[in-house]
C-alpha positions as CSV (number, residue, x, y, z in Angstrom):
1,M,-51.7,71.8,-232.0
2,R,-51.5,75.5,-231.1
3,D,-48.1,77.4,-231.1
4,I,-46.7,76.6,-227.6
5,A,-43.0,77.1,-228.4
6,R,-42.1,79.2,-225.4
7,E,-39.9,78.7,-222.4
8,I,-41.4,76.6,-219.7
9,V,-42.2,78.7,-216.5
10,E,-41.0,76.9,-213.4
11,V,-43.7,77.6,-210.7
12,P,-42.7,77.4,-207.0
13,F,-45.6,77.0,-204.5
14,K,-44.9,80.5,-203.1
15,Q,-45.9,81.9,-206.4
16,Y,-49.4,82.0,-205.2
17,G,-48.7,84.2,-202.1
18,D,-46.3,84.4,-199.2
19,D,-48.9,84.2,-196.5
20,I,-50.5,80.9,-197.5
21,P,-49.7,77.5,-196.0
22,E,-48.3,74.7,-198.0
23,M,-51.9,73.6,-198.8
24,T,-54.4,75.9,-200.0
25,I,-57.7,76.2,-202.3
26,L,-58.1,79.0,-204.8
27,D,-61.3,79.7,-206.8
28,L,-60.4,80.3,-210.4
29,T,-61.3,84.0,-210.3
30,T,-58.7,84.5,-207.5
31,F,-56.2,82.3,-209.5
32,W,-56.6,84.4,-212.7
33,A,-55.9,87.6,-210.7
34,K,-52.8,86.1,-209.1
35,A,-51.3,84.0,-211.8
36,G,-53.4,84.1,-215.0
37,H,-50.4,85.4,-217.0
38,I,-48.6,82.3,-216.1
39,A,-51.4,79.9,-216.6
40,R,-51.6,80.6,-220.3
41,L,-47.9,79.8,-220.8
42,P,-46.3,76.3,-220.7
43,H,-45.5,75.9,-216.9
44,R,-44.2,73.1,-214.6
45,L,-45.3,72.9,-210.9
46,K,-43.1,72.3,-208.2
47,F,-46.0,70.9,-206.2
48,Y,-49.3,68.9,-206.6
49,Q,-52.4,70.3,-208.0
50,I,-56.0,69.3,-208.4
51,L,-58.2,71.3,-210.8
52,F,-61.9,71.0,-210.2
53,V,-64.0,72.5,-213.0
54,S,-67.5,73.6,-212.1
55,Q,-68.2,75.2,-215.5
56,G,-66.6,76.5,-218.6
57,E,-65.2,75.4,-221.9
58,G,-61.9,75.1,-223.4
59,T,-58.9,72.9,-223.3
60,H,-56.4,72.0,-220.6
61,W,-53.1,70.7,-222.1
62,I,-51.0,68.2,-220.0
63,D,-47.6,67.3,-221.6
64,F,-48.8,67.8,-225.2
65,N,-52.3,65.9,-224.5
66,P,-55.6,68.0,-224.7
67,F,-58.5,67.5,-222.2
68,P,-61.5,69.4,-222.6
69,Y,-63.0,71.5,-219.8
70,R,-66.5,70.8,-218.6
71,S,-68.5,70.6,-215.5
72,G,-67.3,68.0,-213.3
73,A,-63.9,67.7,-214.8
74,L,-61.0,67.1,-212.4
75,F,-57.5,67.3,-213.4
76,P,-54.8,65.8,-211.2
77,I,-51.5,67.6,-212.0
78,E,-48.3,65.7,-210.9
79,K,-45.2,67.8,-209.7
80,G,-43.0,68.2,-212.6
81,Q,-45.8,68.0,-215.5
82,V,-46.1,70.8,-218.1
83,Q,-49.5,72.3,-218.4
84,I,-51.3,75.2,-220.2
85,Y,-54.6,76.7,-219.5
86,E,-56.6,77.4,-222.7
87,P,-60.2,78.5,-221.5
88,S,-62.7,79.7,-224.2
89,L,-65.7,80.4,-222.2
90,G,-66.0,81.4,-218.4
91,L,-63.9,78.9,-216.8
92,E,-65.0,78.5,-213.1
93,G,-63.9,76.2,-210.3
94,Y,-61.3,75.6,-207.9
95,L,-57.6,74.7,-207.5
96,I,-56.5,72.5,-204.7
97,L,-52.6,73.0,-204.2
98,F,-50.4,71.3,-201.9
99,T,-46.8,70.3,-201.4
100,E,-45.5,66.9,-200.5
101,Q,-44.1,68.4,-197.4
102,Y,-47.6,69.2,-196.3
103,L,-48.7,65.8,-196.1
104,Y,-45.1,64.4,-194.9
105,R,-45.3,64.0,-191.2
106,F,-44.2,60.5,-191.1
107,S,-42.2,58.4,-193.7
108,T,-45.3,56.3,-194.5
109,D,-47.1,59.6,-195.6
110,L,-44.6,60.2,-198.4
111,E,-44.8,56.5,-199.4
112,W,-48.7,56.9,-199.5
113,L,-48.5,59.9,-201.8
114,F,-46.0,58.2,-204.2
115,N,-48.1,54.9,-204.4
116,L,-51.2,56.7,-205.6
117,T,-52.2,56.2,-209.1
118,L,-53.9,59.7,-209.1
119,F,-50.6,61.5,-209.5
120,N,-48.9,59.0,-211.5
121,S,-48.6,60.3,-215.1
122,Y,-47.5,56.9,-216.3
123,L,-51.0,55.5,-215.7
124,A,-53.7,57.2,-217.8
125,P,-55.9,59.1,-217.7
126,S,-54.8,62.7,-216.6
127,A,-58.3,63.9,-216.4
128,L,-61.4,62.5,-214.6
129,Y,-64.9,63.2,-215.5
130,L,-67.5,63.1,-212.6
131,S,-71.1,62.0,-212.5
132,P,-73.4,64.9,-211.3
133,A,-73.8,62.9,-208.0
134,D,-70.1,62.5,-207.4
135,W,-69.5,66.3,-208.5
136,E,-71.9,67.4,-205.6
137,E,-70.0,65.3,-203.2
138,Y,-66.6,66.5,-204.3
139,L,-67.9,70.0,-204.2
140,A,-69.2,69.7,-200.6
141,L,-65.7,68.4,-199.6
142,I,-64.0,71.4,-201.2
143,N,-66.4,73.8,-199.3
144,T,-65.5,72.0,-196.2
145,M,-61.9,72.5,-196.7
146,R,-62.3,76.1,-197.6
147,A,-64.3,76.7,-194.4
148,E,-61.7,75.1,-192.3
149,L,-58.8,77.0,-194.2
150,T,-60.5,80.3,-193.1
151,A,-61.3,79.1,-189.5
152,K,-59.1,80.4,-186.5
153,P,-56.3,77.8,-186.2
154,D,-56.3,75.6,-183.2
155,F,-54.6,72.4,-181.9
156,V,-56.7,70.3,-184.6
157,H,-56.8,72.8,-187.4
158,D,-53.9,71.2,-189.4
159,D,-54.9,67.5,-188.8
160,I,-58.5,68.4,-190.0
161,L,-57.2,69.9,-193.2
162,R,-54.7,67.0,-194.0
163,N,-57.4,64.4,-193.3
164,L,-59.9,66.1,-195.5
165,L,-57.4,66.4,-198.2
166,R,-56.6,62.8,-197.9
167,V,-60.4,62.0,-198.2
168,F,-60.7,64.1,-201.3
169,V,-57.6,62.6,-203.0
170,L,-58.8,59.0,-202.0
171,K,-62.1,59.4,-203.5
172,A,-60.4,60.8,-206.7
173,E,-58.0,57.7,-206.6
174,R,-61.1,55.5,-206.5
175,V,-62.5,57.0,-209.6
176,K,-59.1,57.0,-211.3
177,R,-58.5,53.1,-210.6
178,T,-62.0,52.4,-211.7
179,H,-61.6,54.4,-215.0
180,S,-58.5,52.6,-215.6
181,N,-60.1,49.1,-214.9
182,V,-57.6,48.5,-212.0
183,M,-58.7,46.6,-208.9
184,L,-59.1,48.6,-205.9
185,Q,-57.3,46.3,-203.5
186,D,-53.6,46.9,-202.7
187,F,-51.3,46.1,-205.6
188,G,-48.7,44.4,-203.6
189,E,-45.2,43.7,-204.3
190,E,-45.3,44.1,-208.1
191,Y,-46.8,47.6,-207.7
192,D,-44.1,48.6,-205.1
193,L,-41.4,47.6,-207.6
194,F,-43.1,49.5,-210.5
195,I,-43.3,52.7,-208.2
196,R,-39.6,52.2,-207.4
197,F,-38.8,51.7,-211.1
198,R,-40.6,54.9,-212.0
199,A,-38.8,56.9,-209.3
200,N,-35.5,55.6,-210.5
201,L,-36.4,56.3,-214.2
202,E,-37.3,59.9,-213.2
203,N,-33.9,60.3,-211.7
204,S,-31.9,58.7,-214.1
205,Y,-33.3,58.8,-217.8
206,T,-30.7,61.3,-218.9
207,S,-27.9,59.0,-217.8
208,S,-29.2,55.5,-218.4
209,R,-31.3,53.8,-221.0
210,S,-30.3,50.3,-219.9
211,V,-33.1,47.8,-218.9
212,E,-30.4,45.8,-217.1
213,N,-29.2,48.9,-215.0
214,Y,-32.9,49.7,-213.9
215,A,-33.5,46.0,-213.0
216,S,-30.2,45.7,-211.1
217,A,-31.2,48.8,-209.0
218,L,-34.3,46.7,-207.9
219,A,-32.4,43.6,-207.5
220,I,-34.6,41.8,-209.9
221,T,-34.0,40.3,-213.5
222,P,-34.7,42.2,-216.5
223,K,-37.4,39.6,-217.3
224,K,-39.2,40.4,-214.0
225,L,-39.1,44.1,-214.6
226,N,-40.4,43.7,-218.1
227,K,-43.3,41.6,-216.7
228,I,-44.1,44.5,-214.3
229,T,-44.2,47.3,-216.9
230,Q,-46.3,45.1,-219.1
231,M,-48.6,44.4,-216.3
232,Y,-49.3,48.2,-215.4
233,L,-48.4,49.9,-218.6
234,G,-49.0,47.3,-221.4
235,K,-45.5,48.2,-222.6
236,T,-42.0,46.7,-222.5
237,T,-39.6,48.3,-220.0
238,K,-37.5,49.5,-223.0
239,Q,-40.7,51.1,-224.4
240,T,-41.3,52.9,-221.1
241,I,-37.6,54.2,-220.7
242,D,-37.6,55.4,-224.4
243,E,-41.0,57.1,-224.2
244,R,-39.8,59.0,-221.2
245,I,-36.8,60.3,-223.0
246,V,-39.1,61.2,-226.1
247,L,-41.4,63.1,-223.7
248,E,-38.6,65.2,-222.4
249,I,-37.1,65.8,-225.7
250,K,-40.5,67.1,-226.9
251,R,-40.7,69.4,-223.9
252,L,-37.3,71.0,-224.4
253,L,-38.1,71.4,-228.3
254,L,-41.3,73.1,-227.9
255,H,-40.8,74.8,-224.4
256,S,-37.3,76.0,-224.4
257,H,-34.6,77.9,-226.8
258,L,-32.0,75.1,-226.4
259,T,-30.5,74.0,-229.8
260,I,-30.6,70.4,-231.0
261,Q,-27.0,70.0,-229.9
262,E,-27.7,71.2,-226.4
263,I,-30.9,69.2,-226.1
264,A,-28.8,66.1,-227.1
265,Q,-26.2,66.9,-224.5
266,E,-28.7,67.5,-221.9
267,M,-30.5,64.1,-222.6
268,G,-27.2,62.3,-222.3
269,F,-26.7,61.6,-226.1
270,S,-23.1,61.5,-227.2
271,D,-23.9,63.0,-230.5
272,P,-26.9,65.0,-231.8
273,T,-27.3,62.7,-234.8
274,N,-27.8,59.8,-232.5
275,M,-30.6,61.7,-230.8
276,I,-32.2,62.6,-234.1
277,K,-32.4,59.0,-235.2
278,F,-33.7,58.0,-231.9
279,F,-36.5,60.7,-231.8
280,K,-37.4,60.0,-235.3
281,R,-37.7,56.2,-234.6
282,Y,-40.3,56.9,-232.1
283,T,-42.3,59.8,-233.5
284,Q,-41.6,59.6,-237.4
285,F,-40.4,63.1,-237.2
286,T,-37.1,64.6,-237.0
287,P,-36.7,67.2,-234.1
288,V,-36.9,70.2,-236.4
289,Q,-40.0,68.5,-238.2
290,F,-41.7,68.0,-234.9
291,K,-41.1,71.6,-233.7
292,S,-42.3,73.1,-237.0
293,S,-45.5,70.7,-237.3
294,S,-46.5,71.5,-233.7
295,K,-46.8,75.3,-234.3
């Protein structure tokens, strides 16, 4: 792995310009001019992004996982993930950027977004590779959205853009579910509970590692919650909780200047020694060894 031991850059949506709405599409040439200096550093987005590659080579790093660039690659980046661009040859394509507020007109809109597997980093893969036929279809959708973005706004402008974005996202959702061998029908009650557990975990992983606490918050038994995480992740609930904590420790080790003691405190461990033992149990490395071997 390359040396990425740098501070995480937090990127708000307006980083890309004060004059753009909370949904836009940038070609990568424009992106490099505006934010190329940030893209090559570890950075965390405060919005959603879909990177669509038309050509080029290199590697896209998403939370320590490398994904190769190639024509037809599509990278859905969930809000909060840490990513790094590492192009080696002429990377070209588009970035679709939007905030949850852009899609959020009614309460069901936010629920729809959170229920997608596309932006659920717990469900692999984090990169999709389209067939040539699909690539042409997605590119046509991007061009239609770009044309609408530059059109003179009128009473249907925003609705057209939102619906075009929804179509693009849903087509990508279909691909991800197919690649993940997940049936296309609605997941039902179990998936709703899984989404709620995930939201609770994202909010509470630094303060609670108890399976019982997360199950109680959903008004179900630990056995039921374990069945749900096994169903969607192939992991126990305890594994899921611990892996989320390990991921955040890795982020802080490689992308911050915090000491081991400060990271332990940040992650809710009463003593740094407990965090070191916990981390080594899951990674086979002490935090110092992990940081050193990752350079």
